[in-house]
N, C-alpha and C positions, 0 to 999 in steps of 0.2 A: 631348232625349237629354246623354247624360255621355260626352266624345267628349276624347281625349288626342291629339294633336298633339308627335311626335318630330320636332325638328328647326324655328327657329324663326327661319330665311332669308325671301327673299320669297315663297316659296309659303307657308311656313308663315306668316306674318305675313297674305298675302289672305287663307289660311284664316281664321285668328282671328278677321280681320273682318266676313266674311261669315258663319261659325258664330252667332259673338257676336251677331251682329245677328241670327239669326233664332232665338235664344231659347233655344242649349244652350248648357250647360256646360261650360266647356273647361280642359283643364290644358297648358301647353306646357312639353316637354322641352326643352335644349339642355346642352349641354358650355361654351357662351361666356355668360360670366358679362354680357359687354358686349348681345350679343344680347337677353339675360334684361331688361335694364334699359331696352334701347329700345322691347322691346315691352311693359313693365309702363308706361311713360309713355303710350302709346296704348291699353292696353283692360284692359280689370277682368278679368283674369283668373289663375288660378293659374300660378306659375313653379315648376317642377323643374330646377336644376344638378345636369347629373350625363350619363352613358354612356346612350342611347335605349337599349340593347341589353343594359344589365346587369338584374337581376332586382331588388337593392336599389333602383333608381332607378325603376323601372317600377312596384316596389311604393307608394314616394313619390306617385308621381300617382295611384296607386289604382286600378292598370289592372283589378285584382280585381272592381272595380264598373262599369265604364265599360260600355259599348256598343258602341266603337268606336277603334280606334286607328288613328291617319294617320301614316305614317312617309312624313318627306320630307325627311330629312337629303343631306348632297353627298355621301353614300356608301352604296352599290348594297347594301354586304356588311350594314353597319347597319342600313338597312331593313327588308333579308327578314328579318337575325336579329334585330331588334326583334319582329318581329309573330311569330315563332317563340317567341319566350318571353314574349308576349302573350298568346299562347294557351296554353303551359306554364300560365301563372299563370289564365286564367280561360278554358275552353274555352266559353264561350256570345258572346265578343266577336269582332265583325267587324274585320278587317283589310285594310290597304291601302298599297302599298308603294311609292313610286317608283323605278322600276327602270331603267335609262338606258344601261347596258353592251349592247348587241346580243350580245353572245356567250351572256349569261344567257337570251336568248328562248325557245330552245326549252327549257331545264331550268323556265324557269317556266310553263312551259304541262303539261309531264308531270308535275312534282312541286309543284302547284300547294296541292294538300290536305295534302300531306306537310309544308309549309313554312307551312303555316294562313293563306294568302292566300287572302283574300273578292277583292281587286281587285288587281293591277296597272297601273301608271299610267306610262306611257313619253313623256316632252313632243316629246321628238326625234321620235320616230315620229307621236305624234297631231299635228306639224306638216308632215308630210313629206304625210300621208291630205289636209289643211287644204289643202294647196299646189296636191297633186294634185285637186284639187276645184275648184279656182279657174282652172284651165288647162282645165280642160272647156271651159268657157263662159269665154271672156276677156272681155268686154264688161262682166261683173259685176264691181265689185268686191271681194263680198262675199258667200254665199250659204251659208245654212242650214238644213237639210230636216226637214221635219215628217210626221206622217202615214205613215210607211214609206213615203217618198219620194214622195208623192202629190203634195208642195204644198211650196214654197219661201219662204222669205224673201229677196229679192236687194237690193243695196246699187247704186244708180247715181245718176251726176249731172247736174244739171240745166246743159245746154252751150248753146252757138249752132249743133249740127249737131239735137239731137234733137227742136228746135222746143217743149219743153215752158217757156222764160219768158215770163210772164204769163197763163198757162193754171189756170184754178179747176177743180182737183181733180173737181168734179160733171161735165166737161168730156173728162176723161179719156179715156174708153174711147171716144171720138169718133177720138179718137187713136190707140190702143193695139188698139184692133182685136179685142184681148181684155178678157171681162174680170180686173180686178185690181182692188186695195186698195192705196193708198196709207198704209200704219198709223202711220208716222211721217217725221218730217222734222228732220235737223241743219243750219239755219244759224247760222255764226260762233260756234257753241261751244254754242247753245239749241237744245233739243230739243223739237219740238212734235208734239203727237199732233193729226192735223189732220184739221176739217171739211170738208164738201162744198164751203164758200166761200172754202179756205184757195187763195191765188193763188204758184204757182209761180216764184221768181226762180232767175238762174242762179248757181251757184256751190252752190244747196241741194244735200243728200245724200238722197236718198230710198229709206226701205226699204219696197220694196213685197211683199205676197203675192201669189203667181198657180199656178196648176196648173203642176207641172214639164212635164211635156207642152206649154204653151204658151211656156216661156220663149223660144226660138229667135223663134216667130211676132212675141215681143213687141219681142225685141233689131231684129229687121227692121222694123218696123212704126215704131216710134221712131229708126230711122234709129242706132240706137246701136251697130253693129258696128262693130267695129276692122279696120284695113285686112287681116288675115287670119283667118277664121272658125274655122281649128282649126289650134292647135298642133302644128309640124313639128318644130320645132327650139330647145331651151332650152340658153342658156348661164347655170351657174349659175359663181357666186363663192363660195370658200369651201369645203372640202371638207371638214369636219365630218359630225356621226354624221345631221343630217338631208339634207344631200345625200346620202349613203351610204343612205337608207331611200327617197328620192327620187326618186333614180335608177332605184333598182331598181323602183319604178311607172312611172315613164315609161317605161322603156326596153320592158317587159312590155306597155307600151297601145301601141309604135310610134314612140313619142318618141326621135330623138336628142338626143345628150344631152353636152354639151362641162363640164369640169369645171377652175375654175382655182383650183392650190394652190400654195400660196409655200411650202410647208414640203415640202421634198423627201424627206424619211420620210414623210408623211403622202400624199405625191402618190401614191409608189411602193406602199405602203400598198392606196391607191384602185382603181389601175390595177393591182393583181391580182386584187381583190375584185371590180370589175368590168369587166370586159373588154372587153363591146361598148362602154360608154362612151368618152370621147377625155377623157384625164386629162391636163392642162397645165400643167405646172411652170411657173408666174408669177404677180406681181402684180395682183391685179385688181383694185387703187385705180389703177393706172399708165394713162393714155388709151393712150397707144401700145401697151399688151398690148391692151386690150380692142379696138380696131381690129386688130391683129395678127390676132387670134382671131375675130374676124368677125362684134364687136356687133351691126354694120348689116346681118348676114343671118338675126340667129336672131328668130325670132317672141316667145321672152320671155327675160325678164332675171330671176336669183332670185339673190338679194342675201344669204350667208348666213355672213359669215364673222363672228368673235366680237367686234366693234367696231360697236356702234349706230350712230355719226358715221359710220364707212366705207361702212356700208350702204347710209346715207341719202344720202352725198353718192354714193356709186357709182349708185346706182338712178335720182337726178339726172338724170344724166349719161348715161342711157338712156332715160330719156324726153324728155330736149331732143334723145337721136341720132334719135327716133322709132321708139324700140323697140316691139313692137305691147301688148307685155301687161309690165306690170313688177310684181315681186312683194317686199314688205323686208319682213327678221326683224329685229326690234327686243326689248329684253330688257324697256324702260320704259314703261309704260303709258301715261304721261307723252305721251310722243312721237306718240302718237296722234293727240292732240290737234293737237300743235304741226304735223307736217307731212302732214294728209292731202291737203291744197289744193298741196302744192308739188311735185306730179310723182313721187313714189314711191310710186304703186300703190296695190298690196293688201295691208295691214299685217300680220302674223302675228307674234303674240306667243305663245312656247313657255310660258311660267307662268300666263299667263292661259287656255291650252288645258288646262293641268295640272289650273286651281285649279276647271274648269268640270266636268271632268270627276270630278273627286271629290265637288265641290256635287251632281252631279245623284245620285252613288250615295246621300249622305245624304239627300237629299228621297228617294228611293225607299224607305230604311228608314223613315224619319219618316211615309212616307205608309200604311205595314202597318198603322199606326195611327190617323192623325190627316188625311190628305190624299188626293191622287188626282192630284199633277203624273206626266206621265209621261216628257218632256223638257223640258230646261232651254237656252236660248241668252241670250247680250249681244252686244248689238249698238247698234251706234251710239256705237262706243267707251264700252261699259258704263255708256251715259247708259238705256239700255230693256234692259226681259229678255220674252223672248219663250216663254211659259210653254205648254206643250200640255196638257190635263186632259183624264181619262174624265169622261165626266156618269155617276154613279150615280144610285143611290134616293134619297140624303141630299141631292141640289143641288138647290136650291131654283129655281123661276121656271123651269122646264120648262115647255115646248109655250106657254110667253108670247112674243110677237114683240118681236126686241131693241128695240124703238123704244121700248115699256113694263118695260120691266126696268130697276131702277136699280141704274147700273154705277160706280164711285167713280172720281171725277174721276182724271183719266190713265190710263183704261185703256179695252180697246178690243179689239174680239173680231173679229179678223181673218179665220179661214178654220172653217168645221164639214166635218167627215167623217164620211158615214151609211152604214155597211157598202159601203165601199171608191167612196162617190163624194163628191169635194169641192166645196165650196160654197161661193164669196165671199158673205157675209150681208149684205145689205140689214136695212132697220127691218121688215120683214115675214117675216125669217127668224127661225125657232125652230129650239133645241137640245133633244133628249129625250134619255130615258136608252140607252146605249150608244151614243152619240153620243161622238167626238173633238174635242173645241176648240182650236185656238189663240188664246189671249190672249197682247195686246202691253200693257207697262204701263211708267211711267216711274220708275226708282229713286227710291227713296225710300226714307222710314222703314217701310213698310208692307210686310211678307212674306206674300208669298201661296203657302201651303201647302198650302190648297186652293181647291178655284173657288170655294165659298162666300165665300172671302172677295175675291172681285172686285164683289160685291153690296154697297150700299150699306144697304139690310134685307133 
């Protein structure tokens, strides 16, 4: 497809890398020549300097021949206007706008068609949803949902409590008590798609496929239940947009929320918007403030300041103080590898969540012609992709036992769902037309746009 990306910042660069790797023709528009030069040095794409909302600039970017415009500049208004202008020049184009201001939420919903928006993405709202999801089952570091909520891939760590150190995967069922499949293991930064003879070691990060209804039993049997099974009180450090969206969800779930915010104007604003939350004016990086405001009484600590380093330090302190669940927001993807084992708990990266939502939409567009990917999630610090496919009449190796199916190296079928029933497969399992299949693949130069791409022949 021909894709125009308006905005060459971190999200724009991430999208350029991903979409170019998947074979799309990309044009990047930005008004900053230094940003364009930086991208030109990394990617073989066309660059256009100028205002992404101006007709002349979009014509230079050949938006009239494009299939999709993705507007991710730093200004919501420019993104919306860019999409509106693109639709004026090309009635058939799909448009995606990143819109972060919560004040525009209702307008976007009511005026989506008038504004020419195919999709709007809000990184802060997506991050709030992700954190809320994590707090529902605090024993897991990450959770990804498939098959309309029937199955999840969850992340947990091998430690002294769960008794998994030294266990072969083929013996895991005897300990877990429910049927699960370890679809990936991250050990000292190296990812493995393991077989039954793989031996677990302390410190391994496991990515486990299981039925959603079995997750609570899995927690109990593996002795990974945290000190509190249900989060009842959360301390948020930083009162930005994520805190606002997250607090709304937590309060609706009956969870008490306290927000530490050091900007008096922002703190007062939040107190008006969220009267049922406790908003405290104070520096969340201060040990004295954290202790005074009840860190030791909180079931969860979520660090949401604008500084990655500050979030990491506060989270490490919270972990050392024995807080049951710690969630850390960072903006730099490389931090997920550097600090994942240092007590920062679950890491969330808003820009990655935003990019993933857009890539899912692009793949859905592409699937109308070339593939059948239903959902896409990145796990294991981006080293692994979990793809959900619909098995149609064109998929090869239907009704063939999996032990006889020639899968490419680094590919694992982790789940088969048929008529609302989910199965953790073994060598005798088969997939049939109409099934949905979750496939786990290691990140590589291979691009899996349709299910047939996972087979050797």
